[in-house]
SEMI-719837 format. One record per residue (C-alpha): residue in one letter; x, y, z. Coordinates in steps of 0.1 Angstrom, whole numbers, padded with zeros to 4 digits, always signed. Example, Ala and Ser with C-alpha at 12.3 -4.5 7.8 and 13.67 -1.06 7.14 Angstrom:
BEGIN
A+0123-0045+0078S+0137-0011+0071
This chain:
BEGIN
M+1780-0049+2055F+1803-0071+2074E+1823-0070+2106L+1857-0086+2112S+1866-0098+2147P+1902-0105+2157P+1911-0140+2166A+1914-0152+2202K+1950-0163+2196Q+1976-0144+2175G+1981-0159+2141E+1946-0175+2138A+1921-0163+2113W+1898-0133+2118T+1861-0140+2119E+1837-0124+2094S+1801-0116+2104V+1775-0102+2079I+1757-0074+2098Y+1734-0062+2070S+1724-0073+2035F+1709-0047+2011I+1678-0057+1992G+1675-0031+1965A+1645-0009+1960P+1638+0001+1996D+1674+0005+2009G+1697+0007+1979S+1722-0016+1962S+1759-0017+1955P+1773+0000+1987S+1802+0022+1976G+1831+0038+1994N+1842+0036+2030L+1818+0039+2060T+1819+0071+2080S+1818+0067+2118G+1793+0088+2137A+1783+0091+2173N+1770+0062+2194G+1784+0035+2171V+1764+0047+2140F+1779+0045+2105Y+1770+0065+2074G+1775+0053+2038V+1761+0054+2003T+1747+0029+1978S+1753+0037+1941G+1721+0020+1929W+1684+0016+1936G+1667+0030+1966P+1633+0046+1967A+1640+0070+1938G+1661+0046+1918Y+1696+0062+1917G+1712+0054+1951T+1709+0063+1987V+1727+0078+2017Y+1720+0056+2047E+1726+0053+2084L+1737+0019+2099A+1728+0017+2136P+1740-0010+2159P+1716-0032+2179A+1704-0018+2212E+1718-0049+2230S+1750-0068+2223V+1730-0095+2204G+1706-0082+2178Q+1701-0068+2143W+1718-0038+2129T+1693-0013+2113V+1696+0006+2081T+1677+0039+2077V+1676+0056+2043L+1684+0093+2049F+1682+0105+2013S+1674+0089+1979F+1687+0102+1946D+1666+0105+1915L+1693+0115+1888G+1679+0150+1883A+1694+0181+1898D+1699+0163+1931G+1724+0139+1914G+1726+0101+1911N+1749+0072+1918P+1766+0086+1949S+1800+0071+1955G+1830+0075+1978M+1832+0082+2015L+1810+0108+2032A+1825+0136+2053L+1808+0143+2086G+1806+0179+2097E+1807+0193+2132K+1770+0199+2132G+1761+0164+2121D+1758+0174+2084L+1770+0149+2058F+1789+0159+2026G+1794+0138+1995T+1794+0135+1957T+1775+0118+1930A+1790+0106+1898V+1761+0117+1876G+1731+0141+1876G+1732+0178+1882D+1744+0198+1852Y+1739+0182+1818S+1763+0204+1798C+1786+0174+1794A+1760+0154+1775S+1784+0148+1747L+1804+0127+1771F+1778+0115+1796D+1741+0115+1790D+1734+0113+1827G+1750+0146+1838C+1783+0157+1851G+1778+0150+1889I+1774+0171+1920A+1789+0178+1955Y+1761+0180+1981K+1754+0186+2018L+1727+0167+2037T+1712+0183+2069P+1694+0161+2094G+1656+0161+2089T+1628+0157+2112T+1625+0124+2131G+1618+0096+2106G+1621+0120+2076F+1645+0123+2048W+1674+0147+2053K+1675+0181+2034Q+1699+0183+2005T+1718+0214+1995I+1737+0214+1962L+1772+0228+1969H+1784+0225+1933S+1771+0211+1901F+1800+0201+1879T+1799+0213+1843G+1825+0191+1827G+1849+0220+1820D+1878+0230+1842D+1859+0219+1873G+1858+0182+1862I+1833+0154+1855Q+1823+0125+1877P+1834+0133+1912E+1835+0097+1925S+1859+0098+1954G+1837+0114+1980L+1848+0144+2000F+1873+0150+2028L+1866+0178+2054G+1899+0196+2060K+1911+0227+2079F+1890+0258+2081G+1859+0239+2069L+1873+0233+2034L+1861+0203+2015Y+1884+0184+1992G+1878+0158+1964T+1886+0146+1930A+1868+0144+1897E+1877+0115+1875L+1877+0134+1842G+1877+0170+1829G+1900+0198+1839S+1923+0216+1815S+1939+0183+1802G+1907+0162+1804A+1925+0138+1828G+1907+0148+1860V+1910+0174+1888V+1916+0178+1925F+1892+0205+1939S+1884+0223+1971A+1852+0241+1981G+1850+0265+2010N+1832+0269+2043P+1803+0244+2044
């Protein structure tokens, strides 16, 4: 994770500062997608690899308590490639109640095994857990590789009336991918 600070004078170079470096098994690897901004300067994001269960994480990146200090990453959920999905990617959507919504490229339904041995992907919701505990996952949709698509890698966008929107890279009637919506999270 890095931060870019504007220059003191217009036309000069911006300054980059690394605020967090992932280390693999405990916190994940290969951060993917944009960060989602939460309350109090907190950001949410995903890693597509590693983590405690081996197939990516959803994490919270919290700023230091004082202006000088270390940013802190807390793993909120770890994917294991089973029904709960694996290799999350794309930006998370933040709901009004603090829930997070996202997608995984693999896991979930394995009916598309002729194309992908690791599953077709899922759309999920994470609800805040108890203090210091993992968040609770609810599967919103397990992709089947048919008209609903395969490998939803773009993340989700929360639109009007609580509808979630996203894309799946492959599948659909032509096999070239789909744009989908899911209602009322």
